[in-house]
C-alpha positions, 0 to 999 in steps of 0.5 A: 500500500503506497500511501506517499505515493509521488509526494516529496518529503524532505526529512530533516535530521538533527544533532540529538542521539534519537538521530538513529531513528531517523534512519528507520523512519527514512526507510518506512517513508520509502517503503510507503512510496515517498520520495525521501530527500534528507537534509543533515545538520553537523551536529547530526553526523556525530550520531550518524553517517550521511552514507547510511541516510544516503543509501536509503533515501531517494537521493544523497544527503543534503548537508550545506547551503555552500557545497550542495549542487544547487546554488540555493539549495534551501529554496530548491528544497523548500519549492520542491517539497510537499511536506517537511519532516524534522524528526528529531528535532533539537531544542537548538533547531526549535529556537532557530526556527521559532525566531527565524535564524537561519544558520544552517541548510536545515533552518534555512529550508524550513524558513524558505518553504510554503509546504507543511511542516511536522516537527517531532521533538526529542530531548531530555525531560528537563530540556523538554519541560524548560519554559523557553522550548515550551514557549517556542513550540506554542510559537511553532504552533500559532503559525501552523507548525505540526508538533508530534510531541515526544513520549515518555520512556527511556532517554539517553544516560539511562534516564526515564521521562518525557522527551523520547522521539515518537514513534516512527507509526505515530510520525507516519500516521501525523505525515499522512494526516497532514497530507490529507490523504484519504484511505477510503479505498482500503479493501478494495481490489482495482484493476487498472490498464495503461499504455497503447498496445501494439498489434505487429505488421512483421517482425520489427513493425507494429501498428500503435498509438501515442499513448504514454501510460502516465494517466494510468500509472497516476491512477494506479500509484493514487489508488494504492496511495488511498488504501487499494489493492491495485493491479497494473496491467500495462503495455509501458516499460515504467517502474511500477508504482510502490505497493502495485502488482504489474502485469506486463502485456503487448497486444490486445488480445494479451491484454483481453486475457490478463484483463478477464482474468483479473476482473474476476475478483475486482470490485473497480476495473479501470481502463485508462489503456489506448487499445489498438482498434485494428491489427493485421490479419497476418503477421509476416514472421520476418521483416517486410522488405522495402524491395518487395514493394508495398504490402498489402495490409489488411485489418481486422478488429481487435476484441473489444475488452471494455465492451466485454467487461461491461457485458459481464459486469458483476453486481456492485462492479464498477467499470471506468472507461476512457474516451480520448476524442478530437471533436464533440467530446461529451457526446461521443463520451456519452455515447461510450458510456451508454453502449459499454455499459459504463458506470463511469467515463473519463472524457478528455480532447486530445486535441487540445494543449497540454492534454492527453498523450505524453503530457504530465498534464490532463483536462478531463470530463467525467461522465456518469449516469449516477452523477451530473457531469464534473469538469477537471481543469488542467492539472497534473495526472496525479490530480486527475487520478484523485477527481476519477477516484473520488467519482468512483468512491461515490458510486461505490457509496451509491451502489451499496446503499442501493443493495 
C-alpha cells in the first residue's frame, strides 16, 4: 500500500541521540512510496553517518548551504517539498525555527518553504519542560507547524521521562494526516490498465498509438496511496508504483486475457489503456523488405475489451472507461458510456494543448449516470486521478446504499 506515492518529503535530521531513529523513519517513508530527500545538520553527523541515510533515501544527503549541487539549495528544497519533517528536532532547531534564524541548511529550508512542516522534538525531560522550549513550541504551533510531541520512556544516559522521539508509526500517521491523504479505498481491489497496445505487422513493425501510460500509472499510484489493492496491466516499460502488482502485456488480445482474469475478483476496473481498434489479419514472421514493394496489409478488429467487461459486469462492480476524442467530446463520450455499460467515463480532448498523450497534465470531463458531469481543469495527472477516484468512491457508496 503506497500511501505516500508521488509525495516529496524533505526529512530533516538534527543532532540528538534519537537521530539513529531517523534511519528507520527514512526507510518506512520510502516503503510507503515517498521520495525522501534527507537533510542533515552538522551535529547530526556525530550520531549517524550521511552514507547511511543516502543509501536508504531517494537521493543523497544534503548537508550544506555552500557545497550543494544547487546554488540555492534551501530555496530549491523548500519549493519542491510536499512536506518537511524534522525528526529528531533538538531544542536548538526549535529555537532557530521559532526565531527565524537560518544558520544552516535545515533551518534555512524551514524558513524558505510554504509546504506543511511536521516537527518531532526529542530531548531530555528537563530540556523539553523548560519554559523557553515550551514557548518555542507554542510559537510554532501558532504559525501552523504540526508538532508530534515526544513520548515518555527511556532516554540517553539511563534516564526515564518525557522527551523520547515519537514512534515511527505516529510520525508516519501524522504525515499522512497533514497531507490529507484519504484512505477511502482500503480493502478495495482495483484493476487499472495503462499504455497503448502494439499490434505486430512483421517481426519489426507494429501498429501503435501515442499513449504514454502516464495517466494509467497515476491512477494506479493514487489508488494504492488511498489504500486499494491494485493490479496494473500495462504495455509500458516503467517502474511500477510502490505496492502495485504489475502485469506486462503488448497486444490487445494479451491485454484482454490479463484483464479478464484480473476482473473476476476486482471491485473496480479502470480501462485507462489506449487499446488499438485494428490489427493485421496476417503477421509476417520476417521483416518486410522495401524492395518487395508496398505490402497489402489487411486489418481486422481487435477484441473490444471494454464492451466485453460491460456485458459480464458483476452486480456492484464498477467499470470505468476512457474516451480520447478530438471533436464532440461529451457527445461521443456519452454514447460510449451507454453502449459499453460503463459506470463512469473519463473524456478528454487530446487535440488540446497539454491534454492527453505524452503530457504530464490532463483536462477531463467525468461522465456518469449516477451524477452530473464533473469538469477537471488542466492539472497534473495525479490530480486528475484523485478526481476520478473520488467519483468511483461516490458511485460505490450509491451502489452499496441501493443493495
